[in-house]
C-alpha atoms as one frame of an Amber mdcrd trajectory, in Angstrom:
protein
 112.515 110.288  75.696 115.393 111.387  73.270 118.564 110.151  74.921 120.127
 107.382  73.746 120.495 105.038  76.455 120.815 101.699  74.650 121.219 100.090
  71.068 122.011  97.185  68.797 122.958  97.418  65.825 122.259  93.929  64.158
 123.032  95.206  60.614 126.056  96.334  61.445 129.184  93.881  60.714 130.360
  94.203  63.841 127.306  93.420  65.818 127.598  90.735  68.954 125.198  88.593
  71.482 127.019  89.447  74.581 124.330  91.448  75.575 122.262  87.827  75.635
 121.220  84.507  76.948 120.498  81.718  74.455 117.967  79.766  75.646 117.450
  75.928  75.043 114.776  73.235  74.772 111.260  73.345  75.019 110.571  73.283
  79.036 110.410  76.344  80.905 112.446  76.900  84.180 111.992  77.927  87.689
 114.496  80.529  88.755 116.455  77.619  89.578 117.187  76.443  86.143 114.938
  73.126  87.057 112.129  72.268  84.384 108.181  73.450  85.557 106.183  73.405
  82.449 106.770  71.781  79.086 106.066  73.872  75.970 107.290  77.318  77.361
 104.039  76.865  78.975 102.458  77.555  76.204 101.921  74.538  74.436 105.055
  75.249  71.892 106.038  72.590  69.617 109.691  74.006  68.625 112.308  73.024
  70.980 115.037  75.765  71.241 118.955  75.771  70.071 122.051  77.641  69.907
 122.865  76.538  66.061 123.758  78.729  63.717 120.745  77.654  61.491 118.479
  78.740  64.199 120.423  81.908  64.725 122.588  83.821  62.892 123.457  87.661
  62.318 123.376  88.444  58.555 123.836  92.250  56.782 119.899  92.010  57.600
 120.157  91.738  61.041 119.997  89.218  63.548 117.695  85.797  62.774 115.652
  83.509  64.538 114.660  81.007  62.364 112.070  78.244  62.660 113.048  74.961
  60.858 110.992  71.758  60.242 113.548  69.771  61.989 113.656  66.420  64.257
 114.773  66.511  67.976 115.328  63.504  70.452 115.663  64.568  73.776 117.216
  62.183  76.692 114.229  62.223  78.388 112.755  60.388  75.288 110.726  63.061
  73.976 111.085  63.873  69.989 110.035  67.355  68.511 109.467  67.782  64.989
 109.870  72.020  64.983 113.832  74.057  66.221 113.739  77.679  66.426 115.557
  80.021  68.697 115.477  82.097  71.881 117.212  84.714  73.427 116.808  87.349
  76.154 118.764  90.137  78.355 117.969  88.914  82.019 121.269  89.886  84.429
 122.477  91.765  81.393 120.510  95.060  80.979 116.589  95.807  81.884 115.325
  99.015  82.381 112.190 101.171  83.974 110.916 103.507  81.987 111.500 104.653
  78.522 110.973 104.471  74.686 112.449 101.331  73.414 111.893 100.346  69.835
 112.513  97.518  68.058 112.598  97.326  64.051 112.224  94.078  62.819 110.607
  91.987  60.264 108.353  88.904  60.825 107.317  85.394  58.853 103.691  84.702
  57.301 102.322  81.207  57.953 100.040  79.710  60.019 101.778  78.441  63.357
 104.265  80.930  63.502 104.292  82.910  66.551 106.966  85.818  66.796 106.930
  87.264  70.038 108.795  90.502  70.998 107.777  90.854  75.104 109.388  91.905
  78.697 109.554  89.731  81.709 110.593  90.968  85.230 113.994  91.854  86.051
 113.570  90.231  89.736 109.960  88.686  90.687 109.589  91.495  92.746 105.457
  90.859  93.165 106.265  87.129  93.091 105.510  84.255  90.319 104.208  84.929
  86.774 101.682  86.604  86.827 101.953  88.642  89.719 105.239  90.556  89.027
 104.076  91.224  85.376 104.552  90.902  81.520 104.639  93.139  78.827 104.468
  91.787  75.687 105.336  94.533  73.138 104.541  92.901  69.708 103.098  89.391
  69.103 101.413  88.118  65.825 100.101  85.257  64.429 101.786  83.790  61.068
  98.255  83.215  59.182  96.835  86.651  60.178  99.798  88.221  58.323  97.643
  92.351  58.824  97.502  92.027  62.304  99.864  92.673  65.272  98.871  92.722
  68.905 100.259  94.513  72.592  99.008  93.121  75.397  99.882  92.969  79.665
  99.382  89.787  82.168  99.621  90.686  85.634  97.182  89.606  89.191  98.182
  88.266  92.061  98.440  84.291  91.099  97.647  81.899  88.317  93.663  82.037
  89.284  93.262  85.633  88.864  95.600  86.866  85.911  94.253  89.058  84.067
  94.992  90.274  80.456  95.128  93.449  78.202  95.394  93.335  74.664  95.429
  95.337  72.196  94.898  94.621  68.343  96.144  96.350  65.385  95.275  95.702
  61.550  97.918  96.966  59.623  96.343  99.073  56.506  99.279  99.011  54.578
 101.115  96.146  53.615 102.247  93.131  55.994 104.404  91.457  59.140 106.701
  90.771  56.298 108.126  94.120  56.402 110.730  95.878  58.600 108.426  97.822
  60.759 109.072  99.770  64.131 107.392  98.435  67.231 107.331 100.830  69.725
 106.846 100.665  73.392 106.732 103.765  75.311 106.716 103.193  78.956 106.162
 105.207  81.795 105.155 105.950  85.481 101.940 107.072  83.977 100.699 104.463
  81.087 102.142 102.390  78.638 101.960 103.234  74.698 102.366 101.006  72.041
 102.993 102.160  68.234 103.437 100.564  65.177 106.058 102.449  62.314 105.133
 106.195  64.878 101.071 105.283  65.201  99.686 104.954  68.449  97.121 102.266
  68.593  96.527 101.156  71.975  97.888 103.286  75.860  96.688 101.619  79.064
  96.571 103.957  82.263  98.368 102.519  85.390  97.153 101.851  88.111  98.115
 101.474  91.689  97.867  97.461  92.127 100.000  97.234  88.548 103.484  95.939
  88.618 105.129  97.796  86.402 107.484  99.796  88.398 110.092  97.590  88.432
 112.866  96.896  85.585 112.210  94.344  82.637 114.223  92.810  80.595 113.890
  92.115  76.748 113.174  88.533  75.231 112.827  87.792  71.464 111.539  84.394
  70.335 109.911  82.565  67.248 107.842  79.772  68.452 105.619  77.175  66.176
 102.664  76.177  67.661 101.264  77.074  70.745  97.999  78.085  72.365  98.447
  81.834  71.079  96.788  80.242  67.758  95.857  77.049  68.282  95.967  76.087
  64.816  97.800  73.540  62.545 100.857  73.734  61.314 101.084  74.616  57.448
 105.281  73.152  57.671 105.215  74.552  53.766 105.995  77.816  55.875 108.859
  76.549  56.978 111.806  77.872  57.382 110.327  81.025  58.710 112.629  83.775
  60.083 111.965  86.478  62.221 114.639  89.613  61.856 115.141  92.015  64.684
 117.973  94.726  62.507 118.154  97.114  65.594 116.902  98.161  69.259 117.136
 101.561  70.559 116.108 102.796  74.011 115.314 106.184  74.776 114.992 107.647
  78.072
């Protein structure tokens, strides 16, 4: 895993988002673009936008900014928060390799930054059958903890969850750190700043043998940490300075 296959240097002044889709709204969509679950299926309270105030590139990198900002939709719903979500579906996906994302995450109760992978083709069926790989998730009220997770299982009623957490010994998530996923045919490993804190051996019935694409988002609220939102923590910024894939 020493050959650099793909790179996103967001700290470069020439950086752009040509490899990314910017997602909008509050609804999880089906493959035809029709809404199927509000809150992106997770009870999230933010409305994702493509506004410069929510998604921008500066000298630090790519910034996803959650704000207290009222949004009213044509179907009569209103949302108190805005933020950003983007992914590489149909632009970039991969099978096996070492993926490194250098990021700084916001602290604050109710914030939910995430770096994760979804299947480019749902070869085994709709979620969770075709899998989900969470490289990094954090609860903003726990600034010294990060987690990595696998979601799979034949259907919603039989979904399986393998979650692993790391307590940072030095500093918090609000510092630039390298979040790494080492994914091979035999195992998936999670690392922070080069330290491997979890490994899951692959089993024959697991769906992690197809190409996945990358998702970055900063949610406000949601079931991952179902607590009151500390609005004094807003605006809150998740910054990604670079991404590197080695194979």
